[in-house]
N, C-alpha and C positions, 0 to 999 in steps of 0.2 A: 504494500500500500504506500502511495506517495506521501510526502510531507503535506502536500496540499489537502489530501483526503483526511489525514490525521487532524489538520487544522480545522477542517469543516466539521469533523466529528466532535472536536472539542467545543467549537462554537455552538453546535446544536445541543450538546449536553448542557452548556451554560444557559442557553435560552430556555430549555425545558425546566431547569431548576429555578430560574428566575421567575417563570410564570407560576410555578408551584408555590414559591414563597409569597409572591404578590397576591395570590388567591387567599392566603391566610391572613393578610393584613386588611381585614374588612372593618368598616365602620360599625359602631354599635347599632343594634336593631332597635328601632323606636316604635313604641305603641302608645296611643293616646285614646282617651275616652272622655266624652262630655255628657253631663246630665241633660236629659231631654228638656228643652225649653230654656236652658241656661243662657243668660246674656252676659258674657264676660266683660263687655264694654262698660257695664254699669258700676264696676268695682274700681275704686281709686286708691285705697290704702290696704296695707297688709302687714302681718307680723307672723311670727313662728310659734308653733306649739312648744311648750317647755319640755325639756328632757327628751329629745329624739333618740331613737335607738342607736344612733352612732355615737352618743355620749357614753362616758363611763360614770360610775356613781360619784356624784359630787363635783364633777368638773367637765368642761367642754373640751372635746378632742379637736385635733387639727383637722380631721376629716369633716367634722361638723362645721368648723369655721370655713373650710374651703367650699363646701356645698352652699352655705349661706352666702358667701361672697359671690359665687357664680350666679345664684338665683337673684341676688340683689341687682346685679348688672342687667340681667334679662328683664326684670320687672321695671327697673328704671327706664330702660329703652322703650317700654310700653306705657310710660307715663304714670306708673303706680309708685306711691310713696310709702316707705316703711314707717309705721306708726304704732306705738304701743297703746294708744288711746282709742278703744273701740274700733279696731280696724275692720274694713269690709270683709277681708279674707284672712283666714288663718292657714298657714302652710305647714304641712308635715312631710317628712321624707324619711326613707329608710333604705338600707342596703341589705340584700340577701344574696347568698351564694350557695351553689350546689355543684356536686361532681356529676359528670356524665361521661359515658363511654362514647368515643368518637372514632369513626372509621373514615379515613381519607385516602385518596389515591396518591401514590408516590412513584416518581420515575426511578428506574434502575437501569444500569447499563451492563450488557454482557459482552465480553471481548474474548475472541479465540484465535489461535494460530495453528495451522495444520500443515504437515508435510505430505507431498504427493507428487504427481507428475509435474504440477506447478505449485509453488509455495502460495498459500492463500491466507489472507487475513480477513477476519470478519468481525463485525460488531452489530449489536442489536439494542434497541430501546424497548423496554417493557414497562408496563405499569402493574404494580402490585397494590396492596391495600395495607396501610399501617393502622393498627388499633392502639389507642391510647386513652387514658383517663384525663380529662381536662376539667378545670374549675371555671364555672361561669358565674359572673356577678351581675346583679341587677340593681339599678338605682331607680326608685320610684318616688315621684313628687306628687303630693295631693294638695289641691286647693279647695278649701272648705269655706262655705258661706257662714260667717260667724253668727249672724243673727238667727239663721235657720238651723245651724249646726248640721249642715248637709254638704256632702261632697258635690262640687260642681264641675271639676275638671281634674284629670289625672294623666300623668305621662310617665313612661318608664323607658330606660335604656339598658340593654343587656349585651354583654360581650364576654369573650373568653379572657380570663385574668392571666395574661401572659407576662413575661418578664418586663416588657416595655411598659405595661400598665402599672405593674407593681413598683417599678423603679421611678416612674414619674406620675404618681397618683394625682397630683393637682392638675396636670395637663389633661389626664383622662377624665377627671371630674368636670373641668371646664368644657371639654368637648361634648361630654354626655349631656350636660345641662343645656348647652346651646342648641344641640340637635333636638332635645325635647321641646324647648320653647320655640324652635322654628315651626313646630306644629301647633303652636298656640293660636287659636282662631281670632283673637283680638288684635287689631292693627297696632304696631308700635307707634309711640308718640312721634309726630312729625312726618310719618310716612305719607299721610294724605296730602299734607302741604307740599312735600317734595314731589309727589306724583302729579299734583296739580300744576306745579311750576314747570315740570318737564313737559306736560302736554301743551302748555301755553306757548312755549318757545318753538 
């Protein structure tokens, strides 16, 4: 086999492996639900329930602070103000995780060399299946009408807790919260004005 063919085989192997890795780097899966007849545009203030499940007994954790900071940014963009005095909405959030068995295809390469009338070199690309146990985490955010004590909107983000997520938890939280609120049906503050200005020009 010529050097050129070896080079092509190496490039093909690299491409297959790159595609396999890219397939694993997926965004969190987002799910949302809104109560029938709910009008989220009527809410203007919010605060949090005390002692979320992400806290430890007697103190606030860094995880709780990171989640609240991310939610505060999203709520502020939508014109809502955090207030401890009879807020329109109370927000609760929690994180859950579970293990699951996952089967995924994986590329493998077979190489052989044989002697005969002519020396022959052969290679082949095959797909097998790898079985592994992965841990999946889910962040859920609930918005509750304080006066009615009723859930009006809920969003969740779930993804595999790989080393990238565990090594950079704040970035993972920021991304998950943003993607959840991207599905929030109420228009962010200033969006109507911006869209109106754009249409007029």
